[in-house]
Steps between C-alpha positions, in 0.01 A plus 500: 500500500631844405452764767464863390795708611450803719588746225224379270247505784596861573440595135159330495381240755389239247528192722279663765257648248438168324512271801152375403619383160569622147162405355192724508173317442144620564618810684739323737870405505584131490798267491572303184442125507746378234740365759779719363638833615669788323726772639480850360849649490609863511693532172707786641654284773402139438332501842174316570186716501215250541465124506149382419305187402432485126152455357398161367214399276257486794571865579434594138172308512401682821585839351307430179202380707511822705511708181216299347285550812570874505427550131117528496490769767788702358384470138149596608612814684418827329799656319485789747541258792809342344633849425449611861686192627791568265517866608524383863766249389709780344473698823621205710794447264592868528498478881738202483723630220825497698432148626450377143812682379720340767362151443548530121856631540588219740376210289610638161813702580348814345630833628247662733481803270370270224235330715395829664482698176398238241373161619277612787356828362439327167302228674293748699426693181399178321258422782347846483474475120313170510271634772387758246503261207273253683206733433564512125452141393261554213373303204376648175170686538181359355437508127276344233753341271270247329201729489283255694710462815664712764856394588732600775827371643565419864844479656503241775774372732651164417525326837812382681829625354823313579807719444877468540726799573881529467772596747631820338206728594306288751272776630426669169449172315263375772303822460499476120352150527256557786356847440342475154373152584318603817390840368315311225330277760720192487671331794863391487766261625849640448822303523795734563855383439616297798811723516292814568163437671505775764325791331241285321391367840495853642296617201233234565493584872454870419206411275333313785562791736342732242181292504542295183315174576683184604589278208507774237882509515695186595877440499667159468878500531653188356718368219402535137514127449261415782285803589529691171418217261215378720353851510519546122348160434228525764154432348340784701750760376365668185794728416874510558720807489873428512802732503843342466738346251391397153609142569277463805227690315491223240445243775222711655336530158520126448321430831243777452419388146426147620218637716392774252577791732526862403871584502698819550880485469754774569831339419861589431641806332816626331415865457683697227612858564542664158706821489482689171772745401289808578419388856588702808802291596503619863140387539569169328803418717310579821197309375707196406666470841174547689303279261758220509566498874159552662434218745857379431388426144244245619222657299350351185467849349857607592719644226722207406602569137608852408527562126684825431539660158866472406586872522439492877585138578843532661404815692185332629696193612763707683252734670259224598784296653623804692153571640453132594820520703347772721208276606536413869456136603414448862268391778139547379413662834791745499465861387689561177457150355405506132516132417432196713584133444337258260225283643734209582853374466373255236365789293825693543698199379264463202561864402874461548492196272349704214765768542790259531396316182466834318869580560579259215313707242441850642662780702413536871541876537420524871379271777492129440574396856358458848628753755710384791549656843193572711260395219660162433236299687210649302386415146650819356629551145652815357314693227635361175527644150584275205587637156556353154304177551358339186122535455452122508703450820358372826556829685283683242229238448439345844338652807772545763297668778791685654683834487642442151461722192626399156569784253511448123541748210270546201522710183157567348162551666375190320782298656442639851132406497571158347758424771258616770245247374753219461431294813212269596384755759277806473410640839648851501733727303608862476597737220718808552471782246411869476329439163126437546470312169795275577373426851146442374627252243686310774185480715306357205756248383661369820303194603452543875212552739645830625726738307634802687636808321794674670446306822508138614317327792212724626162330532164640607184337630282639221699338218533128410814291544554181301697351216528385141652176370670279762443766766144371532151640458240681706527824694569600859382831648257740325135451413615264225595243760131467587458336161726221629288445810145523362280286284288657225139393474268597213136535608235517221129581541235436235298819444228366267290267720443296180451131572632371171814684398589540133824305543310192626429409136858382469404221740131433421241619248513768230466878510 
C-alpha cells in the first residue's frame, strides 16, 4: 500500500477527502469492488496522492442502474428547472474554485496559474453556459409541408449516456461530457482516467450539493479494460462520448457499434501552425511557444507542427528556441513556475523516445532532455524545438503529447496548406498572416475542426470543439453539442378528418 506523503497532503488532502472511495453512485461516494487498487501519483515528485479501490463491472452496473432510475424524473423536469439547477451548480463550483485548482494541479502537475486561470474558470463558464442553453432546446416549428398534415419536430433526451474522459484536462473534459448531456435531460455515468479521478469526483459532489438529483451524474473510476469497456458495451447505455487517443477510440467505436449506440469521439491531434511570410513574426513566435507548451504540450490542439515560409524560417527557429529557453520549469504550486511535469514518468519517457529517435534525421535546436537537480524526481522534460525533420518522419506525423515543436519550411502558399493537411489528424490548426484573403483561404482549405487566425489555443463555451478525419466526429461545448445528446422525433397530424385517404388506393381500390 502506498501512503500519501505529507507534502502532497498539504497541497490537497486527497486521501482524507476520498476516504469513502473513488466512486460516486446515486449521489453517494463508494468504494470500488474490482479487488484491485490504484495509486494516484504526484507527477511533480513521484509521491503518492491517493490509493483507492478500482471500479469493477458490478460498480458500472450499479451506476448505470442509478442513472436509469434517475432519468424519467430528470428528463421530465421543465427546461427552466434544469437550468436553475445548473445555475446553482455553477455557483457552487465558483465557491470551491481554489479547491478544484489545487486538486487539479496536484494530480496533473499543472502549474497553479494554469488551473486557476484556465481549467477552473473555463469549467465554471461552461456550466453557466449550459444553464442558459438548457432553456433553448427547440425543434422546428409547426408547418403544413404535405398540405394535408401539420408537422413539427421534437428534441428529446436519449437516456443514459456512458462517457470516458482523459487525463490531460480531467475537470474540463468531465464538464464537456456531463454538462450538455444533463442540460438536454439525459443522465450520465462518467469514467475518468484512473490516473486523475479527483476533480471528476469533486464535480459530481458539487452537483449533488447544488441540488441536482441523485443518479443524474455518476462517476466510476476503473481501468479502461474492465470498467470502460463494460460501460461502453452496457445494454442500458444509449450513447458513448469518448475523448482520448485514436487507437483507443477505434476500440470504443467497435464496442459501441456492436450495440448500435450513438457515438461521439474526440481523438488525437497534430495541429499545424502555418506562418506565411507577411505574418507578424513577434506574434507568431510568442504564439508558437505558448501554443506548443500549454499543459506541457499534453493538449490535442497544441501547436505541434510549425510550417514557416522559407524567408522567415531560420529566424523563426532561432527566436522560438530562445523564447522556449526562458520558460521556467518548477513545482506546480510555486510562484513563478511556467511549466510543470508530464503526467507520469512513463509519458516523459515516451516523449523522450520520440526526440531521441529524431536525432538521427533532424536537428534538436533546444531541449531534448529531462532536467536534473531538484526536479529530477518529477516527470519533467525541457521544452524542445526540432528543425529540419522530413514531412513523413515520425516526429511530424505522430502525436507526441509533450512539450515538443517541430518546425519545417515551405515555399508557396499551396505547399504550406498541403503540408498542414498532410497527416491523418484534423482537430485544430492556425494560420498567421496580415493578409485577409490569404488567411481566409487557409481557414477554408485547412481540414480541421477549429482554425485560428493569428492565435492558437483559445476556446469559448459558445463555439463547438471537435475534429475532422482521424481526430473523430461530434462536437463538445456550444449549442451544437445538444445535437449529440438529443433525439429528433417527427410528429405528424392529419388535418383533413377524411376516413379514406387518397393514398390508400395504392393498397386497395381505385380512385
